[in-house]
N, CA, C and O atoms as a CHARMM CRD file, in Angstrom:
* protein
*
  296
    1    1 MET  N     20.60400  23.44300  95.63100 PROA 1      0.00000
    2    1 MET  CA    22.04600  23.57400  95.66300 PROA 1      0.00000
    3    1 MET  C     22.63400  22.63600  96.71300 PROA 1      0.00000
    4    1 MET  O     23.70500  22.06500  96.50700 PROA 1      0.00000
    5    2 ASP  N     21.94900  22.47800  97.81800 PROA 2      0.00000
    6    2 ASP  CA    22.43200  21.62100  98.89700 PROA 2      0.00000
    7    2 ASP  C     22.58500  20.17000  98.42700 PROA 2      0.00000
    8    2 ASP  O     23.52300  19.47700  98.82100 PROA 2      0.00000
    9    3 GLU  N     21.66600  19.72800  97.59100 PROA 3      0.00000
   10    3 GLU  CA    21.72700  18.36900  97.06700 PROA 3      0.00000
   11    3 GLU  C     22.99200  18.17200  96.23000 PROA 3      0.00000
   12    3 GLU  O     23.68300  17.16500  96.38400 PROA 3      0.00000
   13    4 MET  N     23.29500  19.11100  95.36000 PROA 4      0.00000
   14    4 MET  CA    24.48500  19.01200  94.52100 PROA 4      0.00000
   15    4 MET  C     25.75800  19.08400  95.36900 PROA 4      0.00000
   16    4 MET  O     26.74800  18.42400  95.05300 PROA 4      0.00000
   17    5 GLU  N     25.73800  19.87000  96.43000 PROA 5      0.00000
   18    5 GLU  CA    26.89300  19.93800  97.34300 PROA 5      0.00000
   19    5 GLU  C     27.16600  18.56200  97.93500 PROA 5      0.00000
   20    5 GLU  O     28.31600  18.13300  98.02200 PROA 5      0.00000
   21    6 ARG  N     26.12200  17.88400  98.33300 PROA 6      0.00000
   22    6 ARG  CA    26.28300  16.54700  98.91000 PROA 6      0.00000
   23    6 ARG  C     26.84000  15.56800  97.88600 PROA 6      0.00000
   24    6 ARG  O     27.69700  14.74300  98.20500 PROA 6      0.00000
   25    7 TYR  N     26.35100  15.66600  96.66200 PROA 7      0.00000
   26    7 TYR  CA    26.86700  14.79400  95.60800 PROA 7      0.00000
   27    7 TYR  C     28.34500  15.06200  95.37500 PROA 7      0.00000
   28    7 TYR  O     29.13500  14.13000  95.22300 PROA 7      0.00000
   29    8 LEU  N     28.71700  16.33500  95.34700 PROA 8      0.00000
   30    8 LEU  CA    30.11900  16.70300  95.16100 PROA 8      0.00000
   31    8 LEU  C     30.98600  16.18400  96.30000 PROA 8      0.00000
   32    8 LEU  O     32.11300  15.74300  96.07400 PROA 8      0.00000
   33    9 GLU  N     30.46800  16.23400  97.51400 PROA 9      0.00000
   34    9 GLU  CA    31.21900  15.73400  98.66900 PROA 9      0.00000
   35    9 GLU  C     31.49500  14.24100  98.52900 PROA 9      0.00000
   36    9 GLU  O     32.59300  13.78100  98.84400 PROA 9      0.00000
   37   10 ALA  N     30.51100  13.48700  98.06100 PROA 10     0.00000
   38   10 ALA  CA    30.69600  12.04300  97.86500 PROA 10     0.00000
   39   10 ALA  C     31.75700  11.77900  96.80600 PROA 10     0.00000
   40   10 ALA  O     32.61900  10.91600  96.97500 PROA 10     0.00000
   41   11 MET  N     31.68400  12.52700  95.71800 PROA 11     0.00000
   42   11 MET  CA    32.66900  12.36500  94.65600 PROA 11     0.00000
   43   11 MET  C     34.06400  12.73400  95.14500 PROA 11     0.00000
   44   11 MET  O     35.03300  12.03100  94.85900 PROA 11     0.00000
   45   12 ALA  N     34.16500  13.83200  95.87900 PROA 12     0.00000
   46   12 ALA  CA    35.45800  14.28700  96.40000 PROA 12     0.00000
   47   12 ALA  C     36.03400  13.27000  97.38300 PROA 12     0.00000
   48   12 ALA  O     37.24100  13.02900  97.38900 PROA 12     0.00000
   49   13 ALA  N     35.17800  12.67500  98.21300 PROA 13     0.00000
   50   13 ALA  CA    35.64400  11.68300  99.18000 PROA 13     0.00000
   51   13 ALA  C     36.22000  10.46400  98.46900 PROA 13     0.00000
   52   13 ALA  O     37.25400   9.93900  98.88100 PROA 13     0.00000
   53   14 ALA  N     35.56800  10.01600  97.41600 PROA 14     0.00000
   54   14 ALA  CA    36.06600   8.86100  96.66400 PROA 14     0.00000
   55   14 ALA  C     37.40000   9.18600  96.00400 PROA 14     0.00000
   56   14 ALA  O     38.31500   8.36200  96.00000 PROA 14     0.00000
   57   15 ALA  N     37.50800  10.39200  95.44600 PROA 15     0.00000
   58   15 ALA  CA    38.75300  10.79000  94.78700 PROA 15     0.00000
   59   15 ALA  C     39.88300  10.93600  95.79400 PROA 15     0.00000
   60   15 ALA  O     41.00900  10.50700  95.53900 PROA 15     0.00000
   61   16 GLU  N     39.58400  11.54000  96.93800 PROA 16     0.00000
   62   16 GLU  CA    40.61200  11.73900  97.96100 PROA 16     0.00000
   63   16 GLU  C     41.11300  10.40500  98.51000 PROA 16     0.00000
   64   16 GLU  O     42.30600  10.23800  98.76300 PROA 16     0.00000
   65   17 ALA  N     40.19200   9.46100  98.69000 PROA 17     0.00000
   66   17 ALA  CA    40.57000   8.14300  99.20100 PROA 17     0.00000
   67   17 ALA  C     41.21700   7.28500  98.11800 PROA 17     0.00000
   68   17 ALA  O     41.77500   6.22700  98.40900 PROA 17     0.00000
   69   18 LYS  N     41.13900   7.74500  96.86600 PROA 18     0.00000
   70   18 LYS  CA    41.66000   6.99900  95.71300 PROA 18     0.00000
   71   18 LYS  C     41.06200   5.59700  95.65800 PROA 18     0.00000
   72   18 LYS  O     41.73700   4.62100  95.33000 PROA 18     0.00000
   73   19 ASN  N     39.77100   5.52800  95.99200 PROA 19     0.00000
   74   19 ASN  CA    39.04400   4.27100  96.00200 PROA 19     0.00000
   75   19 ASN  C     38.57000   3.98300  94.57600 PROA 19     0.00000
   76   19 ASN  O     37.57200   4.53500  94.11300 PROA 19     0.00000
   77   20 LYS  N     39.29900   3.11900  93.90200 PROA 20     0.00000
   78   20 LYS  CA    39.03700   2.86200  92.48800 PROA 20     0.00000
   79   20 LYS  C     37.63000   2.31500  92.24100 PROA 20     0.00000
   80   20 LYS  O     36.99300   2.67800  91.25200 PROA 20     0.00000
   81   21 LYS  N     37.14800   1.45900  93.11700 PROA 21     0.00000
   82   21 LYS  CA    35.80800   0.89300  92.93500 PROA 21     0.00000
   83   21 LYS  C     34.74300   1.98200  93.07700 PROA 21     0.00000
   84   21 LYS  O     33.81800   2.04900  92.26700 PROA 21     0.00000
   85   22 ALA  N     34.86300   2.83000  94.09100 PROA 22     0.00000
   86   22 ALA  CA    33.90000   3.92000  94.28000 PROA 22     0.00000
   87   22 ALA  C     33.95400   4.89100  93.10700 PROA 22     0.00000
   88   22 ALA  O     32.91700   5.35600  92.63600 PROA 22     0.00000
   89   23 ILE  N     35.14800   5.19300  92.64000 PROA 23     0.00000
   90   23 ILE  CA    35.30300   6.10600  91.50000 PROA 23     0.00000
   91   23 ILE  C     34.65600   5.50000  90.26300 PROA 23     0.00000
   92   23 ILE  O     33.98000   6.19500  89.50500 PROA 23     0.00000
   93   24 GLU  N     34.86100   4.21400  90.06200 PROA 24     0.00000
   94   24 GLU  CA    34.25200   3.53300  88.92200 PROA 24     0.00000
   95   24 GLU  C     32.72600   3.61000  88.99500 PROA 24     0.00000
   96   24 GLU  O     32.06300   3.86300  87.98900 PROA 24     0.00000
   97   25 LEU  N     32.18300   3.39600  90.17200 PROA 25     0.00000
   98   25 LEU  CA    30.72900   3.44500  90.35000 PROA 25     0.00000
   99   25 LEU  C     30.18000   4.86600  90.19300 PROA 25     0.00000
  100   25 LEU  O     29.04900   5.04900  89.74200 PROA 25     0.00000
  101   26 LEU  N     30.96900   5.85400  90.55900 PROA 26     0.00000
  102   26 LEU  CA    30.53100   7.24700  90.48400 PROA 26     0.00000
  103   26 LEU  C     30.79000   7.89400  89.12400 PROA 26     0.00000
  104   26 LEU  O     30.41200   9.04700  88.91200 PROA 26     0.00000
  105   27 ASP  N     31.41600   7.18700  88.21600 PROA 27     0.00000
  106   27 ASP  CA    31.80000   7.76200  86.93700 PROA 27     0.00000
  107   27 ASP  C     30.60900   8.34800  86.17600 PROA 27     0.00000
  108   27 ASP  O     30.62200   9.53000  85.83300 PROA 27     0.00000
  109   28 ALA  N     29.60200   7.55400  85.91400 PROA 28     0.00000
  110   28 ALA  CA    28.42500   8.05100  85.18000 PROA 28     0.00000
  111   28 ALA  C     27.67900   9.09200  85.99500 PROA 28     0.00000
  112   28 ALA  O     27.16200  10.06500  85.44600 PROA 28     0.00000
  113   29 PHE  N     27.62400   8.89300  87.28000 PROA 29     0.00000
  114   29 PHE  CA    26.94900   9.84300  88.16600 PROA 29     0.00000
  115   29 PHE  C     27.62700  11.20100  88.11400 PROA 29     0.00000
  116   29 PHE  O     26.95500  12.23200  88.16400 PROA 29     0.00000
  117   30 SER  N     28.94000  11.21500  88.01500 PROA 30     0.00000
  118   30 SER  CA    29.66300  12.48600  87.97200 PROA 30     0.00000
  119   30 SER  C     29.30100  13.28100  86.72100 PROA 30     0.00000
  120   30 SER  O     29.26300  14.51100  86.76000 PROA 30     0.00000
  121   31 ALA  N     29.03800  12.59800  85.62400 PROA 31     0.00000
  122   31 ALA  CA    28.60300  13.29200  84.39900 PROA 31     0.00000
  123   31 ALA  C     27.24900  13.95400  84.62800 PROA 31     0.00000
  124   31 ALA  O     27.03100  15.08700  84.19900 PROA 31     0.00000
  125   32 TYR  N     26.34900  13.26300  85.29300 PROA 32     0.00000
  126   32 TYR  CA    25.03300  13.83800  85.63000 PROA 32     0.00000
  127   32 TYR  C     25.21000  15.07900  86.49200 PROA 32     0.00000
  128   32 TYR  O     24.60100  16.11500  86.22400 PROA 32     0.00000
  129   33 VAL  N     26.03900  14.98000  87.52200 PROA 33     0.00000
  130   33 VAL  CA    26.26400  16.10700  88.43300 PROA 33     0.00000
  131   33 VAL  C     26.83900  17.29300  87.67100 PROA 33     0.00000
  132   33 VAL  O     26.39300  18.42600  87.85400 PROA 33     0.00000
  133   34 TYR  N     27.82200  17.03900  86.81900 PROA 34     0.00000
  134   34 TYR  CA    28.42300  18.11200  86.02400 PROA 34     0.00000
  135   34 TYR  C     27.37700  18.80600  85.15600 PROA 34     0.00000
  136   34 TYR  O     27.30400  20.03400  85.13300 PROA 34     0.00000
  137   35 HSD  N     26.58000  18.03600  84.45400 PROA 35     0.00000
  138   35 HSD  CA    25.58800  18.62700  83.54700 PROA 35     0.00000
  139   35 HSD  C     24.53000  19.41900  84.30900 PROA 35     0.00000
  140   35 HSD  O     24.10000  20.47500  83.84400 PROA 35     0.00000
  141   36 GLU  N     24.11100  18.93700  85.44900 PROA 36     0.00000
  142   36 GLU  CA    23.12300  19.66000  86.26300 PROA 36     0.00000
  143   36 GLU  C     23.68900  20.98500  86.76300 PROA 36     0.00000
  144   36 GLU  O     23.02700  22.02000  86.68600 PROA 36     0.00000
  145   37 ILE  N     24.91300  20.94500  87.27400 PROA 37     0.00000
  146   37 ILE  CA    25.53200  22.16700  87.78700 PROA 37     0.00000
  147   37 ILE  C     25.78700  23.14400  86.64900 PROA 37     0.00000
  148   37 ILE  O     25.57500  24.34700  86.80700 PROA 37     0.00000
  149   38 HSD  N     26.23600  22.64800  85.51800 PROA 38     0.00000
  150   38 HSD  CA    26.48000  23.51300  84.35900 PROA 38     0.00000
  151   38 HSD  C     25.18400  24.18700  83.92000 PROA 38     0.00000
  152   38 HSD  O     25.17600  25.38400  83.63600 PROA 38     0.00000
  153   39 ALA  N     24.10400  23.44000  83.86400 PROA 39     0.00000
  154   39 ALA  CA    22.81200  24.00700  83.46000 PROA 39     0.00000
  155   39 ALA  C     22.34500  25.07100  84.44700 PROA 39     0.00000
  156   39 ALA  O     21.83300  26.11300  84.04000 PROA 39     0.00000
  157   40 LYS  N     22.51800  24.81700  85.73100 PROA 40     0.00000
  158   40 LYS  CA    22.12500  25.79900  86.75600 PROA 40     0.00000
  159   40 LYS  C     22.98500  27.04800  86.63900 PROA 40     0.00000
  160   40 LYS  O     22.48700  28.16300  86.79600 PROA 40     0.00000
  161   41 SER  N     24.25700  26.87300  86.36800 PROA 41     0.00000
  162   41 SER  CA    25.17100  28.00500  86.21400 PROA 41     0.00000
  163   41 SER  C     24.76000  28.87100  85.02900 PROA 41     0.00000
  164   41 SER  O     24.77200  30.09900  85.11300 PROA 41     0.00000
  165   42 GLU  N     24.40000  28.22700  83.93100 PROA 42     0.00000
  166   42 GLU  CA    24.00700  28.95400  82.72300 PROA 42     0.00000
  167   42 GLU  C     22.68100  29.69900  82.88400 PROA 42     0.00000
  168   42 GLU  O     22.48500  30.75800  82.28700 PROA 42     0.00000
  169   43 SER  N     21.77700  29.14900  83.68800 PROA 43     0.00000
  170   43 SER  CA    20.44400  29.74800  83.80600 PROA 43     0.00000
  171   43 SER  C     20.29900  30.68600  84.99900 PROA 43     0.00000
  172   43 SER  O     19.22100  31.23900  85.21700 PROA 43     0.00000
  173   44 SER  N     21.34900  30.87400  85.76300 PROA 44     0.00000
  174   44 SER  CA    21.28700  31.71200  86.96400 PROA 44     0.00000
  175   44 SER  C     21.83900  33.10000  86.70200 PROA 44     0.00000
  176   44 SER  O     22.47400  33.36400  85.68200 PROA 44     0.00000
  177   45 SER  N     21.57400  33.97900  87.65900 PROA 45     0.00000
  178   45 SER  CA    22.14800  35.32100  87.59400 PROA 45     0.00000
  179   45 SER  C     22.40900  35.80800  89.01800 PROA 45     0.00000
  180   45 SER  O     21.91800  35.23500  89.99100 PROA 45     0.00000
  181   46 GLY  N     23.18000  36.86200  89.10900 PROA 46     0.00000
  182   46 GLY  CA    23.46600  37.47300  90.41100 PROA 46     0.00000
  183   46 GLY  C     24.25000  36.56300  91.33500 PROA 46     0.00000
  184   46 GLY  O     25.17400  35.86800  90.91400 PROA 46     0.00000
  185   47 GLU  N     23.86300  36.57900  92.61100 PROA 47     0.00000
  186   47 GLU  CA    24.56400  35.78700  93.62400 PROA 47     0.00000
  187   47 GLU  C     24.44400  34.29700  93.35900 PROA 47     0.00000
  188   47 GLU  O     25.37900  33.53800  93.61400 PROA 47     0.00000
  189   48 ASP  N     23.28900  33.87800  92.84600 PROA 48     0.00000
  190   48 ASP  CA    23.12400  32.46100  92.52600 PROA 48     0.00000
  191   48 ASP  C     24.12200  32.01700  91.46200 PROA 48     0.00000
  192   48 ASP  O     24.68600  30.92500  91.54600 PROA 48     0.00000
  193   49 LYS  N     24.33500  32.85800  90.47700 PROA 49     0.00000
  194   49 LYS  CA    25.29100  32.52400  89.40700 PROA 49     0.00000
  195   49 LYS  C     26.69900  32.37700  89.97700 PROA 49     0.00000
  196   49 LYS  O     27.43600  31.46700  89.59600 PROA 49     0.00000
  197   50 VAL  N     27.06400  33.25800  90.87400 PROA 50     0.00000
  198   50 VAL  CA    28.38900  33.17900  91.49600 PROA 50     0.00000
  199   50 VAL  C     28.53600  31.85400  92.23800 PROA 50     0.00000
  200   50 VAL  O     29.57000  31.19300  92.14000 PROA 50     0.00000
  201   51 ALA  N     27.50800  31.47200  92.97400 PROA 51     0.00000
  202   51 ALA  CA    27.55300  30.21600  93.73000 PROA 51     0.00000
  203   51 ALA  C     27.63500  29.01200  92.79500 PROA 51     0.00000
  204   51 ALA  O     28.43900  28.10800  93.01900 PROA 51     0.00000
  205   52 TRP  N     26.80700  28.99400  91.74600 PROA 52     0.00000
  206   52 TRP  CA    26.82400  27.88000  90.80600 PROA 52     0.00000
  207   52 TRP  C     28.13300  27.82500  90.03600 PROA 52     0.00000
  208   52 TRP  O     28.64800  26.73800  89.77500 PROA 52     0.00000
  209   53 ASP  N     28.67900  28.98300  89.66800 PROA 53     0.00000
  210   53 ASP  CA    29.97200  29.01200  88.96600 PROA 53     0.00000
  211   53 ASP  C     31.07800  28.43100  89.84300 PROA 53     0.00000
  212   53 ASP  O     31.93800  27.69500  89.35800 PROA 53     0.00000
  213   54 GLY  N     31.05400  28.76000  91.12400 PROA 54     0.00000
  214   54 GLY  CA    32.03300  28.20300  92.05000 PROA 54     0.00000
  215   54 GLY  C     31.90500  26.69500  92.15600 PROA 54     0.00000
  216   54 GLY  O     32.90500  25.97800  92.20600 PROA 54     0.00000
  217   55 MET  N     30.67000  26.21900  92.18900 PROA 55     0.00000
  218   55 MET  CA    30.44000  24.78400  92.26300 PROA 55     0.00000
  219   55 MET  C     30.86700  24.10400  90.95200 PROA 55     0.00000
  220   55 MET  O     31.35600  22.97400  90.96600 PROA 55     0.00000
  221   56 LEU  N     30.68200  24.79100  89.83800 PROA 56     0.00000
  222   56 LEU  CA    31.09900  24.24300  88.54600 PROA 56     0.00000
  223   56 LEU  C     32.62200  24.07200  88.50100 PROA 56     0.00000
  224   56 LEU  O     33.12400  23.06200  88.00900 PROA 56     0.00000
  225   57 LYS  N     33.33800  25.05200  89.01100 PROA 57     0.00000
  226   57 LYS  CA    34.80200  24.93300  89.07300 PROA 57     0.00000
  227   57 LYS  C     35.20100  23.75900  89.95600 PROA 57     0.00000
  228   57 LYS  O     36.11400  22.99900  89.63500 PROA 57     0.00000
  229   58 ARG  N     34.49400  23.63000  91.07400 PROA 58     0.00000
  230   58 ARG  CA    34.81100  22.55400  92.01700 PROA 58     0.00000
  231   58 ARG  C     34.56000  21.18200  91.39700 PROA 58     0.00000
  232   58 ARG  O     35.37000  20.27000  91.56400 PROA 58     0.00000
  233   59 VAL  N     33.43800  21.02700  90.67900 PROA 59     0.00000
  234   59 VAL  CA    33.14100  19.72500  90.08200 PROA 59     0.00000
  235   59 VAL  C     34.18400  19.37100  89.02400 PROA 59     0.00000
  236   59 VAL  O     34.52400  18.19900  88.86100 PROA 59     0.00000
  237   60 LYS  N     34.68800  20.35300  88.31700 PROA 60     0.00000
  238   60 LYS  CA    35.73500  20.09400  87.32600 PROA 60     0.00000
  239   60 LYS  C     37.01000  19.58200  88.00200 PROA 60     0.00000
  240   60 LYS  O     37.64900  18.65200  87.51000 PROA 60     0.00000
  241   61 VAL  N     37.37000  20.18800  89.11700 PROA 61     0.00000
  242   61 VAL  CA    38.56100  19.76100  89.85900 PROA 61     0.00000
  243   61 VAL  C     38.37400  18.34900  90.40000 PROA 61     0.00000
  244   61 VAL  O     39.27100  17.51200  90.29600 PROA 61     0.00000
  245   62 VAL  N     37.21100  18.09300  90.97500 PROA 62     0.00000
  246   62 VAL  CA    36.93500  16.76900  91.53600 PROA 62     0.00000
  247   62 VAL  C     36.96100  15.70600  90.44100 PROA 62     0.00000
  248   62 VAL  O     37.51800  14.62600  90.63500 PROA 62     0.00000
  249   63 MET  N     36.36500  16.00700  89.30300 PROA 63     0.00000
  250   63 MET  CA    36.36000  15.03600  88.21200 PROA 63     0.00000
  251   63 MET  C     37.77400  14.76600  87.69700 PROA 63     0.00000
  252   63 MET  O     38.09400  13.63600  87.32900 PROA 63     0.00000
  253   64 ALA  N     38.60900  15.78100  87.66900 PROA 64     0.00000
  254   64 ALA  CA    40.00700  15.58100  87.26100 PROA 64     0.00000
  255   64 ALA  C     40.72900  14.67800  88.25200 PROA 64     0.00000
  256   64 ALA  O     41.50000  13.80400  87.85500 PROA 64     0.00000
  257   65 LYS  N     40.48000  14.88800  89.54000 PROA 65     0.00000
  258   65 LYS  CA    41.09400  14.02800  90.55700 PROA 65     0.00000
  259   65 LYS  C     40.58400  12.59800  90.44400 PROA 65     0.00000
  260   65 LYS  O     41.34300  11.64500  90.62100 PROA 65     0.00000
  261   66 MET  N     39.29900  12.45400  90.14800 PROA 66     0.00000
  262   66 MET  CA    38.73100  11.11300  89.95800 PROA 66     0.00000
  263   66 MET  C     39.39800  10.42200  88.77400 PROA 66     0.00000
  264   66 MET  O     39.70100   9.23100  88.84100 PROA 66     0.00000
  265   67 ALA  N     39.62700  11.15800  87.69700 PROA 67     0.00000
  266   67 ALA  CA    40.26100  10.57600  86.51800 PROA 67     0.00000
  267   67 ALA  C     41.68200  10.13500  86.81700 PROA 67     0.00000
  268   67 ALA  O     42.12500   9.09300  86.33300 PROA 67     0.00000
  269   68 GLN  N     42.40400  10.92100  87.61300 PROA 68     0.00000
  270   68 GLN  CA    43.78600  10.55900  87.96300 PROA 68     0.00000
  271   68 GLN  C     43.84100   9.36500  88.89300 PROA 68     0.00000
  272   68 GLN  O     44.74300   8.53500  88.77900 PROA 68     0.00000
  273   69 ALA  N     42.89200   9.26300  89.81500 PROA 69     0.00000
  274   69 ALA  CA    42.93200   8.20400  90.81700 PROA 69     0.00000
  275   69 ALA  C     42.15600   6.95800  90.39800 PROA 69     0.00000
  276   69 ALA  O     42.31700   5.89100  90.99000 PROA 69     0.00000
  277   70 GLY  N     41.32600   7.09600  89.38800 PROA 70     0.00000
  278   70 GLY  CA    40.43000   6.01300  88.99400 PROA 70     0.00000
  279   70 GLY  C     41.10700   4.87500  88.27500 PROA 70     0.00000
  280   70 GLY  O     42.30600   4.90700  87.99800 PROA 70     0.00000
  281   71 PRO  N     40.31100   3.87100  87.98000 PROA 71     0.00000
  282   71 PRO  CA    40.86100   2.71200  87.26000 PROA 71     0.00000
  283   71 PRO  C     41.29500   3.11600  85.84600 PROA 71     0.00000
  284   71 PRO  O     40.61900   3.88500  85.16300 PROA 71     0.00000
  285   72 GLN  N     42.40500   2.59000  85.44600 PROA 72     0.00000
  286   72 GLN  CA    42.93500   2.90500  84.11800 PROA 72     0.00000
  287   72 GLN  C     42.32300   1.93800  83.10600 PROA 72     0.00000
  288   72 GLN  O     42.32200   0.72400  83.30900 PROA 72     0.00000
  289   73 ILE  N     41.80600   2.49500  82.02200 PROA 73     0.00000
  290   73 ILE  CA    41.17300   1.64700  81.02800 PROA 73     0.00000
  291   73 ILE  C     42.16000   1.10700  79.99400 PROA 73     0.00000
  292   73 ILE  O     41.80600   0.22200  79.21500 PROA 73     0.00000
  293   74 TRP  N     43.35700   1.60800  79.97200 PROA 74     0.00000
  294   74 TRP  CA    44.33800   1.15900  78.97300 PROA 74     0.00000
  295   74 TRP  C     45.34300   0.25200  79.58800 PROA 74     0.00000
  296   74 TRP  O     46.24700  -0.22500  78.90100 PROA 74     0.00000
């Protein structure tokens, strides 16, 4: 879980700074992070599930911020 927290922090920092180059580089990585956290959330129970669910909500928010601040493809 600590590893995914660190990944989320990097993504959040890029989104907060609105660093388009960093966001562009983290785009594919963010999909990996989302899928890993989602899988952990689905396979967990009890307190672990609560923690993973919270992290899943957070990754969704961070990814939305990345999309708003990132380079526009159109």
